[in-house]
C-alpha positions in Angstrom: -30.8 -1.4 -6.3 -27.5 -2.0 -7.7 -27.3 1.5 -9.5 -28.5 3.0 -6.2 -25.8 1.6 -4.4 -23.3 2.4 -7.2 -24.3 6.0 -6.7 -24.1 6.2 -3.0 -20.6 4.7 -3.2 -19.5 7.3 -5.8 -21.0 10.2 -3.7 -19.0 9.1 -0.5 -15.8 8.6 -2.1 -16.2 12.1 -4.2 -17.2 13.8 -0.6 -14.3 11.7 1.4 -11.8 12.7 -1.3 -12.9 16.6 -1.0 -12.6 16.5 2.6 -8.8 15.3 2.4 -6.4 18.5 2.1 -4.4 18.7 -1.3 -1.4 19.1 0.7 -2.0 15.7 2.4 -2.9 14.1 -0.7 0.7 15.4 -2.1 2.4 14.3 1.1 0.8 10.6 0.7 2.0 10.5 -3.0 5.4 11.6 -2.0 5.4 8.9 0.9 4.5 6.0 -1.9 6.9 7.3 -4.5 9.9 7.2 -1.7 8.8 3.9 -0.5 8.7 2.3 -3.9 12.2 3.6 -4.4 13.4 2.1 -1.3 11.6 -1.2 -1.6 12.8 -1.7 -5.0 16.5 -0.9 -4.3 16.7 -3.1 -1.1 14.7 -5.9 -2.9 17.0 -5.7 -6.0 20.1 -6.0 -3.7 18.9 -8.4 -1.0 15.9 -10.3 -2.9 14.6 -10.3 0.8 10.5 -9.0 0.8 10.9 -8.4 4.8 13.8 -6.0 4.5 12.5 -4.3 1.3 9.2 -3.6 2.9 11.0 -1.9 6.1 13.4 -0.1 3.7 10.2 1.4 1.8 8.4 2.3 5.1 11.5 3.6 6.6 12.5 5.7 3.6 9.1 7.1 3.4 9.4 8.2 7.3 12.6 9.6 6.7 11.4 11.8 3.8 8.6 13.0 5.5 10.5 13.8 8.5 13.2 15.7 6.5 10.8 17.6 4.6 8.7 18.8 7.8 12.1 19.7 9.8 13.0 21.8 6.7 9.5 23.5 6.8 9.8 24.0 10.6 12.8 26.2 9.7 10.7 28.2 7.4 9.4 31.7 9.5 5.5 31.2 10.2 5.7 27.4 9.9 5.9 24.5 12.0 6.2 20.6 11.9 3.2 19.2 10.8 2.6 15.4 12.2 -0.4 15.2 10.0 1.6 15.7 6.8 4.1 13.3 8.3 1.5 10.8 9.0 0.0 11.1 5.5 3.7 10.8 3.9 3.9 7.4 6.3 0.8 6.2 5.4 1.5 6.5 1.8 4.9 4.7 2.2 3.3 2.0 4.1 0.5 1.3 1.4 3.0 1.1 -1.5 5.4 -1.1 0.2 2.7 -3.5 1.5 0.8 -3.5 -2.0 4.1 -4.1 -3.6 5.1 -6.9 -0.9 1.5 -8.5 -1.6 1.5 -8.6 -5.4 5.2 -9.1 -5.9 5.0 -13.1 -7.3 8.0 -15.2 -6.9 8.2 -19.0 -7.7 7.9 -19.7 -3.8 4.5 -18.1 -3.7 3.5 -20.0 -7.2 4.2 -23.5 -5.4 2.4 -22.5 -2.3 -0.8 -21.5 -4.7 -0.6 -24.5 -6.6 -0.4 -26.6 -3.6 -3.2 -25.1 -2.0 -5.1 -25.7 -5.3 -4.3 -29.2 -5.1 -5.6 -29.9 -1.7 -8.8 -28.2 -2.5 -7.9 -25.0 -0.4 -8.1 -22.3 -3.4 -10.7 -20.8 -5.6 -12.3 -23.9 -7.2 -13.1 -25.5 -3.9 -17.0 -25.2 -4.6 -16.4 -26.9 -7.7 -14.4 -29.8 -6.8 -16.8 -30.5 -3.9 -20.0 -30.4 -6.5 -18.2 -32.7 -8.6 -17.3 -35.1 -5.9 -21.3 -35.3 -5.3 -22.3 -36.5 -8.6 
C-alpha cells in the first residue's frame, strides 16, 4: 500500500512540474535569490526578523517589477503579471522559510520551556511515564 501511495505522489508531482512553464520556474528561482539576499542583508544590519522578512519579499517584488517593466519595453512583449506573481511567490517562500528555520537564543529558550511544561514532542512519553 505504501509503495502505491509513493508512486502516486511521485507521478502527481512530476505531472504538476510539467504543467508549470520553465519561464515561471526561473522567475520563482530569481525571486527566491533576490529574497535571500534582501533578508540576509537587512537581518545582518538590524537583527530584526520581521524587517528582514519584509525586505526579502519587497526585494523580490521589486526585482520582478523591474524585470517585467524592461520586458514591456521590448517589441512584441508585455508586462506579464503571472511572471511577477511567480517571482513574488519565490520571494515569499524563501523569506518565510529562512524566518522559520533561523535559530536564535530566544527560540531555543521558548522550545526548552515548552519541553519542560510537557508541550513539546515528548509529551506522550511523559504522560505514559506518569501512569506507571
